[in-house]
C-alpha positions as CSV (number, residue, x, y, z in Angstrom):
1,M,9.7,0.2,18.6
2,K,10.5,-0.8,21.8
3,K,8.7,-3.3,24.2
4,L,8.6,-3.1,28.0
5,A,7.2,-5.5,30.4
6,F,6.6,-4.7,34.1
7,K,5.1,-5.5,37.4
8,F,3.4,-2.3,39.2
9,N,1.2,-2.1,42.1
10,G,0.2,-6.1,41.3
11,L,-0.6,-5.4,37.8
12,H,1.5,-6.7,34.9
13,F,1.5,-4.4,32.5
14,T,3.6,-4.3,28.4
15,V,4.1,-1.3,27.1
16,F,5.1,-0.3,23.4
17,V,7.2,3.0,23.0
18,N,9.0,4.6,20.1
19,D,11.4,7.4,20.6
20,S,8.5,10.0,21.4
21,E,5.5,8.3,22.0
22,I,3.6,5.3,23.9
23,I,2.1,3.4,20.8
24,Q,0.1,0.7,22.9
25,V,-0.7,-0.3,26.7
26,Y,-1.6,-3.6,27.8
27,C,-2.6,-4.7,31.3
28,D,-3.0,-8.5,31.7
29,Q,-3.0,-8.5,28.1
30,Q,-5.5,-6.2,27.9
31,A,-5.3,-3.0,25.7
32,L,-6.0,0.3,27.2
33,G,-7.0,3.5,26.3
34,L,-4.6,6.3,27.2
35,T,-6.2,10.0,27.9
36,A,-3.7,12.7,27.0
37,L,-3.5,14.9,30.4
38,S,-0.2,17.3,29.2
39,T,2.1,16.9,26.6
40,D,4.3,14.5,28.3
41,I,2.0,12.9,30.9
42,Q,-1.0,10.1,29.5
43,A,-3.5,8.5,32.0
44,C,-5.9,5.6,32.1
45,Q,-8.4,3.7,34.4
46,I,-7.9,0.5,35.6
47,N,-9.5,-1.3,38.9
48,E,-10.5,2.0,40.3
49,Q,-6.6,2.8,40.1
50,H,-5.7,6.2,38.0
51,I,-2.5,5.4,36.4
52,Q,-0.3,7.6,35.0
53,F,2.7,8.0,32.5
54,D,5.3,10.4,31.8
55,T,7.0,10.1,28.4
56,A,9.4,13.0,29.0
57,H,12.3,10.8,29.1
58,L,11.9,8.2,26.3
59,Q,14.7,9.6,24.0
60,A,17.0,8.6,27.4
61,S,15.0,5.2,27.7
62,Q,13.2,6.0,30.4
63,I,9.3,6.1,30.9
64,G,8.0,7.2,34.0
65,I,4.5,5.1,35.9
66,A,2.8,6.2,39.2
67,T,-0.9,5.6,40.4
68,N,-3.6,8.0,41.8
69,D,-1.2,10.9,43.5
70,S,2.2,9.3,44.2
71,P,5.6,10.3,42.4
72,F,6.5,9.1,39.4
73,E,8.9,5.7,39.0
74,Y,11.0,5.8,36.5
75,I,11.8,2.4,34.7
76,E,14.8,1.9,32.4
77,I,13.3,0.4,28.7
78,P,15.8,-2.1,27.4
79,S,17.6,-1.7,24.3
80,L,16.6,-4.2,21.4
81,P,18.9,-7.1,20.3
82,E,20.8,-6.3,17.9
83,E,20.3,-9.3,14.9
84,K,23.4,-11.0,13.9
85,K,23.7,-12.4,10.7
86,T,27.2,-14.6,10.1
87,G,28.5,-17.3,8.1
88,W,26.3,-19.2,5.3
89,L,22.9,-17.2,7.1
90,G,24.1,-14.0,6.1
91,L,25.2,-15.0,2.3
92,A,21.9,-16.7,2.0
93,A,20.0,-13.3,3.2
94,L,22.4,-11.3,0.9
95,G,21.5,-13.9,-2.0
96,I,17.6,-13.9,-1.1
97,K,17.6,-10.0,-1.0
98,V,19.5,-9.6,-4.7
99,F,16.6,-12.2,-6.3
100,K,14.2,-9.7,-4.9
101,S,15.8,-6.8,-6.7
102,A,16.2,-8.4,-10.0
103,K,13.4,-7.6,-12.1
104,V,14.4,-10.1,-14.9
105,V,14.3,-12.8,-12.5
106,K,10.7,-12.1,-12.1
107,A,9.6,-11.7,-15.5
108,A,12.0,-15.1,-16.2
109,L,10.3,-17.3,-13.2
110,A,6.5,-15.7,-14.7
111,G,7.5,-17.2,-18.0
112,A,8.8,-20.6,-16.5
113,S,5.5,-20.9,-14.3
114,V,3.6,-20.7,-17.5
115,A,5.4,-22.7,-19.7
116,G,6.0,-25.4,-16.6
117,Y,2.2,-25.8,-16.1
118,A,1.1,-25.5,-19.6
119,W,3.5,-28.6,-20.3
120,L,2.3,-30.7,-17.3
121,F,-1.2,-29.8,-18.1
122,T,-2.6,-27.7,-21.0
123,F,-2.0,-23.8,-21.8
124,E,-5.9,-23.1,-21.3
125,F,-5.0,-24.5,-17.3
126,A,-1.7,-22.5,-17.0
127,M,-3.4,-19.4,-17.4
128,M,-6.3,-19.9,-15.5
129,L,-3.8,-21.4,-12.6
130,I,-1.8,-18.4,-13.1
131,A,-4.5,-16.0,-12.8
132,C,-5.5,-17.3,-9.5
133,L,-1.8,-17.1,-8.2
134,V,-1.6,-13.1,-8.9
135,V,-4.9,-12.7,-7.7
136,H,-4.1,-14.2,-4.6
137,E,-0.6,-12.2,-4.6
138,Y,-2.3,-9.0,-5.3
139,G,-4.4,-9.3,-2.2
140,H,-1.4,-9.4,0.1
141,V,0.3,-6.8,-1.9
142,R,-3.0,-4.1,-1.3
143,A,-2.8,-5.2,2.3
144,M,0.8,-4.5,3.0
145,K,0.2,-1.2,0.8
146,Y,-2.4,-0.1,2.9
147,F,0.1,-0.1,5.9
148,G,2.6,1.8,4.3
149,I,4.7,-1.4,4.1
150,K,7.0,-1.3,1.0
151,T,6.8,-4.2,-1.4
152,K,8.7,-5.9,-3.9
153,G,5.9,-6.8,-6.0
154,I,4.9,-10.2,-6.7
155,Y,7.2,-13.5,-7.6
156,L,5.7,-16.9,-9.2
157,I,7.8,-20.2,-8.2
158,P,7.2,-22.9,-10.9
159,F,5.3,-25.6,-9.5
160,V,5.5,-23.9,-5.8
161,G,2.8,-21.1,-6.3
162,G,3.5,-16.9,-5.8
163,L,5.4,-15.0,-3.2
164,A,3.9,-11.6,-2.1
165,V,7.6,-9.8,-1.1
166,S,7.9,-7.1,1.4
167,D,10.9,-4.6,2.0
168,D,9.6,-3.8,5.6
169,K,9.4,-5.8,8.5
170,I,5.6,-5.9,10.3
171,T,5.2,-3.9,13.4
172,T,1.6,-5.5,14.9
173,R,-0.2,-9.1,15.1
174,W,-3.2,-6.9,13.7
175,Q,-0.8,-6.3,10.5
176,D,-0.1,-10.1,9.9
177,V,-3.6,-11.1,10.2
178,V,-4.7,-8.4,7.7
179,I,-1.9,-9.1,5.1
180,S,-2.2,-13.1,5.4
181,L,-6.4,-13.0,4.8
182,M,-6.2,-10.1,2.2
183,G,-4.5,-13.0,0.1
184,P,-7.6,-15.7,0.2
185,A,-10.2,-12.9,0.6
186,F,-8.8,-11.5,-3.3
187,G,-9.0,-15.2,-4.1
188,L,-13.0,-14.5,-3.5
189,I,-12.8,-12.2,-6.1
190,T,-11.6,-14.9,-9.0
191,T,-13.8,-17.1,-7.4
192,F,-17.5,-15.6,-7.4
193,L,-16.6,-14.2,-10.9
194,G,-15.8,-17.5,-12.2
195,V,-19.0,-18.7,-11.4
196,V,-20.7,-15.7,-12.6
197,L,-18.9,-15.9,-16.0
198,Y,-20.0,-19.3,-16.2
199,Y,-23.9,-19.1,-15.8
200,L,-23.5,-16.2,-18.3
201,T,-21.7,-17.6,-21.1
202,D,-22.2,-21.5,-20.2
203,M,-18.4,-22.2,-20.7
204,E,-17.0,-24.7,-18.0
205,I,-13.7,-23.3,-18.4
206,F,-14.9,-20.3,-16.3
207,A,-16.8,-22.7,-13.7
208,G,-13.1,-24.5,-13.4
209,V,-11.8,-20.9,-12.7
210,A,-13.9,-20.6,-9.7
211,V,-13.4,-24.4,-8.6
212,L,-9.2,-23.8,-9.3
213,S,-9.4,-20.5,-7.5
214,A,-11.2,-21.8,-4.0
215,L,-9.0,-25.4,-4.1
216,L,-6.0,-22.9,-4.1
217,N,-7.5,-20.2,-1.8
218,L,-8.8,-22.9,0.7
219,F,-5.4,-24.9,0.5
220,N,-3.9,-21.6,1.5
221,L,-6.1,-21.3,4.6
222,L,-5.2,-24.7,6.3
223,P,-4.0,-23.7,9.7
224,I,-0.4,-24.7,8.9
225,L,2.8,-22.2,9.0
226,P,3.8,-20.9,6.7
227,L,0.5,-20.6,4.7
228,D,-1.6,-17.9,5.7
229,G,-4.1,-19.6,7.6
230,G,-1.1,-20.7,10.0
231,H,-0.1,-17.1,10.1
232,V,-3.8,-16.1,11.1
233,L,-3.8,-19.3,13.6
234,K,-0.1,-17.9,14.7
235,S,-1.2,-14.0,15.0
236,I,-4.5,-15.3,17.1
237,S,-3.0,-17.9,19.9
238,F,0.2,-16.2,20.6
239,S,-1.5,-13.2,21.6
240,M,-3.3,-14.8,24.1
241,R,-0.3,-16.4,25.6
242,S,2.7,-17.9,24.6
243,W,2.3,-21.3,25.3
244,I,-1.4,-21.4,23.8
245,G,0.4,-20.1,20.7
246,L,2.9,-22.8,20.8
247,L,0.6,-25.4,21.4
248,A,-1.7,-24.3,18.5
249,C,1.3,-23.9,16.2
250,M,2.4,-27.4,16.7
251,A,-1.1,-28.6,16.2
252,G,-1.1,-27.3,13.2
253,V,1.9,-28.9,12.0
254,A,0.7,-32.5,13.0
255,L,-2.4,-31.7,10.8
256,G,-0.2,-31.0,8.1
257,L,1.9,-33.9,8.3
258,W,-1.6,-35.4,8.2
259,V,-2.3,-34.1,5.2
260,S,0.6,-34.8,3.3
261,Y,0.8,-38.3,4.5
262,A,-3.2,-38.8,3.2
263,F,-2.7,-37.3,-0.1
264,G,0.8,-37.5,-0.7
265,L,1.6,-34.1,-0.9
266,M,5.6,-34.2,-0.4
267,L,6.5,-30.9,-1.4
268,L,3.8,-29.6,1.3
269,V,6.3,-31.4,3.9
270,F,9.1,-29.0,3.1
271,F,6.7,-25.9,3.9
272,I,6.0,-27.9,7.0
273,F,10.0,-27.6,7.8
274,I,10.3,-23.9,6.9
275,G,6.7,-23.6,9.2
276,S,8.5,-25.1,12.1
277,L,11.7,-22.8,12.2
278,E,9.3,-20.1,12.3
279,I,7.3,-21.4,15.3
280,I,11.2,-22.2,16.9
281,F,12.4,-18.6,16.4
282,E,8.6,-17.2,17.9
283,W,9.3,-19.4,21.1
284,K,12.5,-18.3,21.7
285,N,12.2,-14.7,21.1
286,R,8.3,-14.2,22.6
287,H,9.9,-12.1,25.4
288,Q,11.8,-9.8,23.1
289,S,8.9,-10.0,20.4
290,H,8.6,-6.3,19.1
291,L,4.9,-7.0,17.7
292,I,1.9,-5.7,19.1
293,P,-0.7,-8.6,20.3
294,L,-4.1,-8.5,19.5
295,D,-6.5,-7.4,22.4
296,R,-10.0,-9.9,22.6
297,Y,-11.9,-8.1,20.5
298,G,-9.1,-8.2,17.8
299,Q,-8.8,-11.9,18.3
300,V,-12.5,-12.8,17.6
301,F,-12.7,-10.5,14.7
302,S,-9.5,-12.1,13.3
303,A,-11.1,-15.4,13.8
304,V,-14.3,-14.6,12.5
305,M,-12.8,-13.0,9.1
306,Y,-11.1,-16.7,8.8
307,A,-14.4,-18.2,9.0
308,I,-16.0,-15.9,6.3
309,V,-13.4,-16.4,3.6
310,V,-13.2,-20.1,4.2
311,T,-17.3,-20.2,4.0
312,G,-17.1,-18.3,1.0
313,H,-14.5,-20.6,-0.9
314,V,-16.5,-23.8,0.3
315,M,-19.7,-22.6,-0.6
316,V,-18.3,-22.6,-4.6
317,M,-17.1,-25.7,-4.3
318,M,-20.1,-27.1,-2.6
319,H,-22.4,-25.7,-5.9
320,F,-20.2,-27.8,-8.2
321,A,-20.2,-31.0,-6.4
322,D,-23.1,-32.6,-8.2
323,A,-21.5,-31.5,-11.5
324,D,-21.1,-34.4,-14.3
325,N,-17.6,-32.8,-15.0
326,V,-15.5,-34.6,-12.9
327,I,-12.7,-32.2,-12.7
328,L,-15.5,-29.6,-11.3
329,N,-16.7,-31.9,-8.4
330,L,-13.1,-33.2,-7.9
331,P,-12.2,-30.2,-5.3
332,M,-15.6,-31.3,-3.2
333,K,-14.9,-35.1,-2.9
334,I,-11.1,-34.0,-2.0
335,L,-12.5,-32.2,0.7
336,S,-15.0,-34.4,2.0
337,S,-12.6,-37.1,2.4
């Protein structure tokens, strides 16, 4: 898919195309609906102007545009820059690819995760934590498959968490939002199931599952890259304006550093560093980005989805805030601090 940005009749257009058709058209960052007039001609209405697009020459990297009854003007579609992988970066990418393809490594990491958490805490706690992580990452995998994105499955990283690995790149900001939110959304299943089983059996271990799931998923929903909440923030803010995206993501970095300092989470500093590199790359390549941005409706709907998922996990933590068990009310004390 290619992106073409140009000014025509005083309007700023952004057009996303492939080799045979127009994928989406934006005018001043507002998504436009196109009507097919013929096999190669599509039209839309903007401020009482009748705009037509000619896609007959897309394979020759040209697209025609005309207003009202004027003749078509043909614009060259720029080629996507080739990705360069050299030196140690290329070797690192190759190493990651080999790592992702090794099923034995996946099983070894899962075993190491269980053993590590059991050594730090208890075997029961380790199994609870692994269950929460697997359900969370499975939500990401299901969302990827929904969009037709090939996946490598779930990797459990000892003392870090989990990772849902894909083979393909996303093509829209909407995909990034949905894939990011489906992890914490599936985590709601674990959270609410723990509450239900607790009241059915009166066993505190299920209440612990609910609270642990809520805490882990809320942590992932922090608006800090590369966490899930940071991806939602990036997709919404960069769909508005590039400078808004930069400011919003940098505010997330500041929040992450404060959280790291306040709670002594030194590992989070490493993630913030990775997220900062992602922000830099996003800003540097903002004019060549292949990602279709969210329209106004998509931005609002994404924010509402985010708020609903956050609220669901917070409600469970609040439910156990007055519990006699210190472990059950600890997450709410952390949140309130």
